[in-house]
C-alpha positions in Angstrom: 125.8 105.4 85.6 122.3 106.2 86.9 120.3 109.1 85.5 119.8 112.2 87.6 116.6 113.2 89.5 114.7 116.3 88.3 112.7 118.7 90.4 109.6 117.2 92.0 107.6 120.2 91.1 107.9 119.4 87.4 106.7 115.9 87.7 103.1 116.1 88.8 101.7 115.6 85.3 104.1 112.8 84.5 103.6 110.4 87.4 100.7 108.6 85.8 102.4 108.4 82.4 103.5 104.7 82.8 103.0 102.6 79.7 99.4 101.6 79.5 98.5 104.0 82.3 98.4 103.2 86.1 96.9 100.1 87.3 96.3 98.6 90.7 98.2 95.5 91.4 96.3 92.9 93.4 97.8 92.1 96.8 99.9 89.0 96.8 101.5 86.9 99.5 105.1 87.6 100.3 106.1 84.1 99.3 105.1 84.9 95.7 108.3 86.9 95.4 110.5 84.4 97.3 111.6 84.7 100.9 110.5 86.7 103.9 109.9 90.4 103.4 111.7 92.9 105.7 113.7 90.1 107.4 116.4 91.3 109.8 118.1 87.9 110.0 121.6 88.1 108.4 121.2 84.7 106.9 117.6 85.2 105.6 117.8 88.0 103.1 115.5 88.1 100.1 116.8 86.0 97.2 114.9 87.1 94.1 114.4 84.8 91.1 115.1 85.5 87.5 112.2 86.9 85.5 110.7 89.3 88.0 109.3 92.6 86.5 110.6 95.9 87.9 110.1 99.6 88.1 112.9 102.1 88.6 111.9 105.5 89.9 114.3 107.9 91.5 111.9 110.9 91.5 109.3 111.5 94.2 106.5 111.0 94.9 106.7 107.4 93.9 103.8 106.2 91.8 102.9 103.0 93.7 100.3 101.8 91.1 102.8 100.6 88.4 102.5 96.9 87.6 105.8 95.5 88.8 107.1 92.9 91.2 110.0 95.0 92.3 110.4 98.7 92.9 113.9 100.4 92.9 113.5 103.8 94.7 115.8 106.4 96.4 116.8 105.5 99.9 116.9 109.1 101.3 113.8 110.6 99.5 111.3 107.9 100.5 109.9 107.3 104.0 109.2 103.9 105.6 105.5 104.5 104.8 106.3 104.3 101.0 108.1 101.0 101.5 105.2 99.7 103.7 102.6 100.7 101.1 104.5 98.8 98.4 104.8 95.8 100.6 101.1 95.8 101.2 100.6 95.5 97.5 102.9 92.5 97.3 106.0 94.3 95.9 109.6 94.0 96.9 111.5 97.3 97.4 115.1 98.1 96.6 116.8 101.2 98.0 119.1 103.2 95.7 122.3 104.1 97.5 125.3 105.8 95.9 128.3 103.6 97.0 131.2 104.5 94.8 130.8 108.3 94.4 130.0 111.3 96.5 127.0 113.5 96.0 126.9 117.0 97.6 123.2 117.0 98.3 123.0 113.8 100.4 122.3 114.3 104.1 125.6 112.7 105.1 127.7 114.5 102.5 129.6 116.4 105.1 130.8 113.2 106.8 133.0 112.2 103.9 136.6 113.2 104.4 138.1 115.3 101.6 140.8 112.7 101.1 138.2 110.3 99.8 137.0 112.6 97.0 138.5 112.2 93.6 137.7 113.7 90.2 134.2 114.6 89.0 132.1 112.0 87.2 131.9 112.4 83.5 128.6 114.2 82.8 127.9 114.9 86.5 130.4 117.7 87.6 128.9 118.0 91.0 129.7 114.4 91.9 133.1 113.0 92.8 134.6 109.5 92.6 135.6 107.9 95.8 138.8 106.2 96.7 137.4 102.8 97.2 140.7 101.5 98.6 139.9 103.3 101.8 137.6 100.7 103.3 138.6 101.9 106.8 136.8 105.2 106.1 134.1 104.1 103.7 132.8 101.1 105.6 131.2 103.0 108.5 129.7 105.6 106.1 128.1 102.9 103.9 127.0 100.9 106.9 125.1 103.9 108.2 123.3 104.3 104.8 122.4 100.6 104.7 121.2 100.7 108.3 118.7 103.4 107.2 117.6 101.1 104.4 117.0 98.3 106.8 115.2 100.6 109.3 112.8 101.8 106.5 112.0 98.2 105.7 113.7 97.8 102.3 114.3 94.3 101.0 117.4 95.0 98.9 119.9 97.6 97.9 121.2 99.0 94.6 124.7 100.3 95.3 125.6 102.6 92.4 128.9 103.4 90.7 130.7 100.2 91.5 133.1 100.5 88.6 135.5 103.3 89.6 138.5 101.3 88.5 137.3 101.6 84.8 137.0 105.4 85.1 139.2 108.4 85.5 138.8 108.7 89.2 142.0 110.5 90.2 143.1 107.4 92.1 145.2 104.5 90.8 142.4 101.9 91.3 142.9 98.4 90.2 140.5 95.6 89.4 141.6 94.0 92.7 140.7 97.2 94.6 137.3 97.2 93.0 136.6 93.5 93.8 137.5 94.1 97.4 135.2 97.2 97.6 132.3 95.5 95.8 132.5 92.5 98.1 132.7 94.7 101.2 129.5 96.4 100.1 127.8 93.0 99.5 128.8 91.8 103.0 127.5 95.0 104.6 124.1 94.5 102.9 123.8 90.8 103.8 124.8 91.5 107.4 121.7 93.7 107.6 119.4 91.2 106.0 119.3 93.0 102.6 119.7 91.5 99.2 122.3 93.3 97.1 122.6 94.0 93.4 125.7 94.4 91.3 125.6 97.7 89.4 127.9 98.5 86.5 130.9 96.3 87.2 129.9 93.5 84.8 133.5 93.0 83.5 134.0 91.3 86.9 130.6 89.5 87.0 132.1 86.0 86.9 134.1 86.7 90.1 131.3 88.7 91.8 128.2 86.7 90.9 128.5 84.5 94.1 128.5 87.7 96.3 125.4 89.4 94.7 121.8 88.5 94.4 120.9 90.2 91.2 122.2 92.7 88.6 121.1 96.2 87.8 122.2 97.5 84.4 121.6 100.4 82.0 121.6 100.2 78.3 123.0 96.7 77.8 120.9 96.4 74.5 122.1 99.8 73.2 125.7 99.0 74.2 125.5 95.3 73.1 126.6 93.9 76.4 123.5 92.0 77.5 125.1 88.6 77.0 127.7 89.3 79.7 124.9 89.6 82.2 123.4 86.2 81.8 125.7 84.7 84.4 123.1 85.9 86.9 120.2 84.5 84.9 121.9 81.1 84.6 122.2 81.0 88.4 118.5 81.8 88.7 119.0 85.4 89.7 117.4 88.4 88.0 119.0 91.1 85.9 117.1 94.4 85.8 117.9 96.5 82.7 116.8 100.0 81.7 117.1 101.3 78.2 116.8 105.0 77.3 117.4 105.6 73.6 116.3 102.3 72.1 112.6 101.5 71.5 111.2 98.4 73.0 110.8 96.9 69.5 114.6 97.0 69.1 115.5 95.2 72.4 112.6 93.2 73.9 113.2 90.1 71.7 116.8 90.0 72.7 116.3 90.7 76.5 113.4 88.3 76.7 115.5 85.6 75.0 118.3 86.1 77.5 116.0 86.1 80.5 116.7 89.8 81.3 114.0 92.0 82.8 114.2 95.0 80.6 112.2 98.3 80.5 112.5 101.6 78.7 112.8 104.7 80.9 113.2 108.4 80.7 116.8 109.6 81.6 115.4 111.3 84.7 114.0 108.0 86.0 110.5 109.3 86.7 107.5 107.0 86.9 107.1 106.6 83.1 108.2 103.3 81.7 107.5 100.9 78.7 107.7 97.2 79.2 108.4 94.2 76.9 
């Protein structure tokens, strides 16, 4: 489950609080991060390699000076100019999209039929789980969101809340239902020339690894689940992990040893981070 954004007005003093302070990253060729940036070809999406560094910021404005190969930022709250600026500095850019749950503040929230909305998410009472069995209704909605990511020039997508079957959603979701939904999301991304990451559903990583290009995880060190993520690393694909409550001294040795790209973040996912 990703952490919530906080008001932009409260962040001004925090945006330069990255570990070690902001630093300008030298411009690099696109090939340094593997594959063509911003490709529209359905068979030529970015295929990232294991070991890339990353920054995850869901607040705005995005601090583009952080030393990271890959940025993961909100799809709605960032214009194409932000993506372009990061590309000019040699970064790849992932768009955060909520795939498995409904958020009332999204621009397209009114397009979601009420029959899709289930119970509130634990800890996020304004959000509702989605009935991921209804691919007939969800596919066009998610396709529109991914079209916007492609139009803005993003390289990949982080579809959040891909583990509804393991939660109290209000729907009788099965593991098979989740597999079908996750694979449908992956197909939609790849059809638009976007790389796609598996978020949360790591109990099914063995089945889903061929469909996804990387993993995005929270708190694997704290929850002692990092070893389950190495299926991606063994296939040469990155796993991007964020820790909140555990100091870097308690997880960096483990995540480095497993080949996982781990950082420590604030829960609000502002610009601050600590690296291994």
